[in-house]
N, C-alpha and C positions, 0 to 999 in steps of 0.2 A: 876211746867208746865208738862203736861202730855206729854208723849211718842210717837213721831210722827212717821208716817210711811215712812222709806228715800223714798221708791218708788213713795208716794203721792209727796214728795219734789220734786223729780225726773221729776215727769210727770210736777207739777207746773213750774218748770223750765224750761223744754223744752217749753210748752204753753206760757209762759212769753216771752223766746226769739223768738219762731216763729212770735208772735204779734208786737215785736219790729221790727224786720225783714222784714214784711210786712208794716208796718207803714213807714218805710224808707225808703224803694222801691216805695212805691207809692208816699211818698212826693220828692223823687228824680226823680221820670218819670214825675210828672206835673211839677215839677219845670223847667226840661229840655224841657219838652213839651212847656211850657208857653216862655221861653227864645227862643226857635228856633221861636216861631210864632213872637215873637217880633224882632229878626232879620232879619226877612225877610225883614220889612221896617223900618230898621235904617242902620246907618253906617256900613262900615266892618270892623271897628272895634272891632265889637264883633263877629268877624269869630272865636277867639280862644274858644269859647263855644261850638263850633261843636266838638272839640279835645276831649270832655270827655269821 
């Protein structure tokens, strides 16, 4: 195996973790937005979703 630059692995790790973080935040906020829209015209039992 050829010797890899540790700085390259570090940059790849930072890029990968930032991409995962952005994807998770995007999915979380879209899920929260959809739940808040659905909970407007549903029963008050879904009001615990607002406490996230």
